[in-house]
C-alpha positions in Angstrom: 108.7 141.7 141.1 105.6 143.6 142.1 102.2 142.1 141.3 100.6 144.5 138.8 97.1 143.6 140.0 97.9 144.7 143.6 99.8 147.8 142.6 97.1 149.0 140.2 94.4 148.3 142.9 96.2 150.5 145.4 97.7 153.1 143.0 96.9 156.7 143.8 98.7 158.3 140.8 100.0 156.6 137.7 102.8 158.1 135.6 103.0 157.2 131.9 106.4 157.6 130.2 105.6 158.2 126.5 101.9 159.0 127.1 101.5 160.4 123.6 101.9 157.0 122.0 98.9 155.6 120.1 99.1 152.5 122.3 99.3 154.4 125.6 96.5 156.9 125.0 93.5 154.5 125.1 94.8 152.8 128.3 95.2 156.2 129.9 91.6 157.1 128.8 90.2 153.9 130.3 92.0 154.3 133.6 91.0 158.0 133.8 87.4 157.0 133.3 87.8 154.5 136.2 88.8 157.3 138.5 92.6 157.0 138.5 94.8 160.1 138.9 97.2 160.2 136.0 100.2 162.2 134.7 102.7 161.6 131.9 105.5 162.8 129.7 106.4 162.8 126.1 109.0 164.3 123.8 106.7 165.8 121.3 103.5 167.8 121.3 100.8 166.0 119.3 97.0 165.7 118.8 97.1 162.7 121.2 98.9 164.8 123.9 96.3 167.6 123.4 93.5 165.0 123.8 95.0 163.7 127.0 95.5 167.2 128.4 91.9 168.0 127.6 90.9 165.2 130.0 92.7 167.1 132.7 95.8 165.0 132.8 99.1 166.9 133.1 101.6 166.0 130.4 105.2 167.3 130.6 107.4 167.8 127.6 110.9 166.2 127.7 111.8 163.2 129.7 113.6 163.7 132.9 113.7 162.3 136.5 111.7 165.1 138.1 108.7 164.2 136.0 108.1 161.2 138.2 107.3 163.2 141.3 104.1 162.1 143.0 103.8 158.8 141.1 103.3 155.5 143.0 103.1 153.4 139.7 105.0 153.9 136.5 104.2 152.6 133.0 106.5 153.0 130.0 105.9 152.3 126.3 108.0 150.0 124.2 109.3 153.0 122.3 111.2 154.1 125.5 114.7 152.5 125.5 117.2 151.9 128.2 119.3 155.0 128.6 116.3 157.3 128.5 116.9 159.4 131.6 113.3 159.3 132.9 113.1 155.5 132.5 116.5 155.0 134.2 115.3 157.2 137.1 112.1 155.2 137.2 113.8 151.9 137.4 116.0 153.1 140.3 113.2 154.9 142.1 111.7 151.9 144.0 108.3 152.8 142.5 106.8 149.8 140.8 107.4 150.0 137.0 105.5 148.1 134.3 105.6 147.9 130.5 102.7 149.1 128.5 102.1 145.4 127.5 101.7 144.4 131.2 99.3 147.2 131.9 97.3 146.4 128.8 96.9 142.9 129.9 95.8 143.9 133.4 93.2 146.3 131.9 91.7 143.6 129.8 91.4 141.3 132.8 88.8 143.7 134.2 86.3 143.1 131.3 84.1 140.1 131.1 84.2 140.0 127.3 87.6 140.9 126.0 87.9 140.3 122.2 91.5 140.1 121.2 92.1 140.4 117.5 95.4 139.1 116.2 97.0 138.1 112.9 100.0 139.1 110.8 97.8 141.3 108.6 94.6 143.2 109.1 94.6 143.7 112.9 93.9 147.4 112.9 91.3 147.4 110.1 89.4 144.5 111.7 89.6 145.9 115.2 88.3 149.2 113.9 85.6 147.6 111.8 84.5 145.4 114.8 84.2 148.5 117.0 82.3 150.5 114.5 80.0 147.5 113.8 79.3 147.0 117.5 78.6 150.7 118.1 76.2 150.9 115.2 74.5 147.7 116.4 73.8 149.3 119.8 76.6 147.6 121.8 78.9 149.9 123.8 82.4 148.5 123.7 85.6 150.0 125.0 88.5 149.7 122.6 92.2 149.7 122.1 93.2 150.1 118.5 96.5 150.4 116.7 95.2 153.1 114.3 92.8 155.9 114.4 89.1 155.1 113.9 87.6 158.0 112.0 84.2 157.4 113.7 85.6 158.3 117.1 88.7 160.2 115.9 90.7 158.2 118.4 92.8 155.1 119.0 90.3 153.7 121.4 87.3 154.5 123.4 85.8 154.1 126.9 82.5 152.2 126.7 79.8 151.5 129.3 79.6 147.7 128.8 81.7 144.7 129.9 83.1 144.3 126.3 86.5 145.6 125.2 87.7 145.1 121.6 91.5 145.2 121.3 94.2 144.8 118.8 96.4 142.0 119.9 99.9 142.2 118.5 102.1 139.1 118.3 105.4 141.0 118.3 107.7 139.7 121.1 104.6 137.8 122.3 102.9 140.9 123.5 99.4 139.4 123.1 100.2 136.7 125.6 99.8 139.3 128.4 96.1 139.7 127.5 93.0 138.0 129.1 90.8 137.3 126.1 87.3 135.9 126.3 87.3 135.6 122.5 90.6 135.2 120.5 90.4 136.1 116.9 93.1 134.9 114.4 92.9 136.6 111.0 95.9 134.9 109.4 99.5 133.9 110.2 102.4 134.8 107.9 106.1 134.9 108.4 106.9 138.2 110.1 109.1 139.3 113.0 111.3 136.4 112.3 114.2 138.1 114.0 112.3 137.2 117.2 110.4 134.0 116.3 113.2 132.5 114.3 111.0 129.8 112.7 107.4 129.6 111.4 106.7 126.8 113.8 107.6 129.1 116.7 105.3 131.8 115.3 102.4 129.4 114.9 103.0 128.1 118.5 102.6 131.7 119.9 99.3 132.1 118.1 98.3 128.7 119.5 99.1 129.9 123.0 97.0 133.0 122.4 94.1 130.8 121.3 94.5 128.7 124.5 94.1 131.9 126.6 90.5 132.5 125.3 87.9 131.6 127.9 84.9 131.2 125.6 85.6 131.2 121.9 88.2 131.2 119.1 87.2 133.0 115.8 89.6 132.0 113.1 90.3 132.1 109.4 89.3 128.6 108.2 91.0 129.2 104.8 94.5 129.9 106.2 96.7 126.8 106.6 98.9 128.3 109.3 95.9 129.4 111.3 94.4 126.0 111.1 97.6 124.6 112.6 97.4 127.1 115.4 93.9 126.1 116.4 94.6 122.3 116.3 93.8 120.5 119.5 92.0 123.6 120.9 89.1 122.2 123.0 86.7 123.4 125.7 85.5 126.5 123.8 83.5 127.5 120.8 85.5 127.3 117.5 84.0 129.7 114.9 85.5 129.9 111.4 85.2 132.4 108.7 86.5 132.5 105.1 85.5 132.2 101.4 84.9 128.4 101.5 81.4 127.3 102.3 82.8 124.9 104.9 83.3 127.8 107.2 80.7 129.0 109.7 80.7 132.5 108.3 81.5 132.9 104.6 81.0 135.2 101.7 79.0 134.3 98.6 78.0 136.0 95.3 80.9 138.4 95.5 80.6 141.3 93.1 83.0 144.2 92.6 80.6 147.1 92.1 83.4 149.5 91.2 87.1 149.7 91.9 86.6 150.7 95.6 83.5 148.7 96.6 82.5 145.1 96.9 79.0 143.6 97.4 78.5 140.1 98.8 76.1 137.9 100.7 77.1 137.1 104.3 76.3 133.4 105.0 76.2 131.5 108.2 76.2 127.7 108.0 74.4 127.7 104.7 71.9 130.4 105.7 72.0 133.9 104.1 72.1 136.5 106.8 72.0 139.4 104.4 73.9 141.3 101.7 76.4 144.1 102.3 78.2 146.7 100.2 81.7 147.1 101.6 83.4 150.4 100.9 87.0 149.3 101.6 88.6 147.6 98.6 90.2 144.2 98.3 89.2 140.6 99.0 91.2 140.7 102.2 88.7 143.2 103.5 85.8 140.8 102.9 87.6 138.4 105.3 88.1 141.3 107.8 84.3 142.1 107.5 83.4 138.5 108.2 85.6 138.4 111.3 84.0 141.6 112.5 80.6 140.2 111.9 81.4 137.0 113.8 82.7 139.1 116.8 79.6 141.3 116.9 77.1 138.4 116.5 78.9 136.3 119.1 78.7 139.3 121.5 74.9 139.4 121.1 74.3 141.7 118.1 71.7 140.8 115.4 73.2 140.7 111.9 70.6 143.2 110.6 71.9 145.7 113.2 75.5 145.1 112.0 74.9 146.2 108.4 75.2 149.9 108.8 78.5 149.7 110.7 79.9 147.4 108.1 78.7 149.5 105.1 79.6 152.9 106.6 83.2 151.9 107.5 85.7 153.7 105.3 88.9 152.4 106.8 91.1 153.1 109.7 93.8 155.7 109.8 96.7 154.8 107.5 94.8 151.8 106.1 94.0 152.6 102.5 93.2 156.1 103.9 92.1 158.5 101.1 93.7 161.8 101.9 92.0 163.5 99.0 92.4 164.7 95.4 94.7 167.6 94.7 95.2 169.1 91.2 93.6 166.0 89.8 95.9 163.6 91.7 94.5 161.1 94.1 96.5 160.6 97.3 96.1 157.5 99.5 98.2 156.5 102.5 98.6 152.9 103.8 100.4 151.1 106.6 101.4 148.1 104.4 105.0 147.0 105.1 105.0 143.2 104.6 105.0 141.8 101.1 101.6 140.1 101.6 100.1 143.4 102.7 101.7 145.3 99.8 100.4 142.8 97.3 96.7 143.1 98.3 96.9 146.8 98.8 98.6 147.5 95.4 96.3 145.1 93.6 93.4 147.0 95.0 95.0 150.3 94.0 95.5 149.1 90.4 91.7 148.4 90.1 90.7 152.0 90.8 91.0 153.0 87.2 93.6 155.7 87.6 96.0 156.5 84.7 99.2 155.8 86.5 99.6 154.3 90.0 102.6 155.6 91.9 103.7 153.4 94.8 105.9 155.4 97.2 107.4 152.8 99.6 109.5 153.1 102.7 111.0 149.7 103.7 110.8 149.1 107.4 113.6 147.2 109.3 116.6 145.6 107.8 115.7 142.1 109.0 112.3 142.2 107.2 113.8 143.6 104.0 116.5 141.0 104.0 114.3 138.0 104.9 111.6 138.9 102.3 113.8 140.5 99.7 112.6 138.5 96.7 109.0 138.9 97.7 109.4 142.7 98.0 110.9 142.7 94.5 107.9 140.9 93.0 105.1 142.9 94.7 106.8 146.2 94.0 106.5 145.4 90.3 102.7 145.6 90.5 102.3 149.4 90.3 103.1 151.4 87.2 105.8 153.4 89.0 107.7 152.6 92.2 109.6 155.2 94.2 111.4 154.2 97.4 113.2 155.7 100.4 116.2 154.2 102.1 115.2 151.6 104.7 114.0 152.8 108.0 115.9 150.7 110.5 113.8 151.5 113.6 115.2 149.5 116.5 117.8 147.6 114.3 121.3 148.2 113.0 122.1 147.1 109.5 124.0 143.9 110.2 122.2 142.4 107.2 124.0 144.7 104.7 120.8 145.3 102.8 119.9 148.6 101.1 117.1 150.0 99.0 119.4 150.4 96.1 119.5 146.6 95.9 115.7 146.5 95.6 115.8 149.2 92.9 118.2 147.2 90.8 115.7 144.3 90.6 112.5 146.4 90.0 112.3 147.7 86.4 111.8 151.5 86.2 112.0 152.0 90.0 114.0 154.8 91.7 115.1 155.5 95.2 116.2 158.4 97.3 117.8 159.0 100.7 115.3 161.5 101.9 111.6 161.9 101.8 112.0 165.4 100.4 113.7 164.0 97.4 111.0 161.4 97.0 108.3 164.0 97.2 110.1 166.3 94.7 110.5 163.5 92.2 106.9 162.5 92.3 105.8 166.1 92.0 107.9 166.6 88.9 106.4 163.5 87.2 102.9 163.0 88.4 100.0 164.0 86.2 96.2 164.6 86.7 94.4 161.3 86.8 97.2 159.6 88.6 97.1 157.9 92.0 99.9 158.3 94.5 99.9 155.7 97.4 102.4 156.0 100.2 103.2 152.7 101.8 105.0 151.7 105.0 104.6 151.6 108.8 107.3 154.2 109.5 106.9 157.9 108.8 106.3 157.8 105.0 102.9 159.5 105.6 105.0 162.7 105.9 105.8 162.3 102.2 102.1 162.2 101.3 101.6 165.4 103.1 104.6 167.1 101.4 103.1 166.1 98.1 99.7 167.4 99.1 101.1 170.8 100.2 102.8 171.4 96.9 99.8 170.2 94.8 97.6 172.6 96.7 99.7 175.5 95.4 99.1 174.4 91.8 95.4 175.3 91.9 
């Protein structure tokens, strides 16, 4: 197999199959800034495709063999499956082909200070928060983020420094391709068990990621699984964060100022660094803010210069994203798809003081739904009303024989529908001014939020 370092060093024109993906776009931007000639293809027009074209990069619609003309290196996203005509032609072409994960890893190798932020929950929010904090503190990082950062209106950025902040995903051990200087572990919870099989295997992967860090590991000192992952890690700085005062960075004097904001002191080894008012709700976001603070301070920022970035952060795209108020109904969209994520998100929503909280949930993958079935039942009892779609199988077939109707049978007062249009219509018939509708899931449930908004706009 070709060495990606050598191929990238000598490449004249790189072709991206699926260039419109949120994970592909920031890599294309970084390589474009470094002077590489790029081209790509995608199946759908989108704001990302428009952004890439505005850089002067040609993007072809539809995926076919002739798109590859002129390329001497080909990169394809995980969303591109075998059988795709362009991918099949690429693999037979003799041109070196690499996965997005392989290219991502190689890109990070060229930065002195790669900060890789991993964890079962909170990766996108913490990566976004870290980038915003560093920018406001006068640092100039590049970034690769799994969601859109409103500050930059993008999934990443090209900076002028030797720092890159990136979301490091554990799925199929993708993060083990990276070259982190700093490894950040937010938490470890059972997920993607169709791949990892056991919790011990999952923890071992996070341990391997921590071992990759050249200089430091920043970790959640309150999380038992994370503590197992960092056991016997030596030869680098170990920096903990959490609520307990035994951590290096910890929160003290926590006060909920209203349903959406939290004020607390940021402490470092017993010394008060300062007080911040966080605008993203939930105790889990305090931990995310502490992790971001640790990353920024370790990278050379003064805490006083971090405060503005921390306080101005309003969330990443699809992470408790406030879409607005329409006809008196608040609409929020969130990526939560694991029971632990749903729990903290719904608990935060219930504290906002709305008359009725409507959770509109799209279960994602049959394996996750089956393996965490009882947990899903319990957390979906938290909101006042629960409306669900059928399970989005994504890459899986339903060998688990699990269906949303089985969830609905266990959740009092819940309803489910096959289509998002039916879900939107049901909510619109029953929602009232003063209510909150929060769409939840990592698939395309955000479309339901926008269906509801469009109809509510007409009621003015």
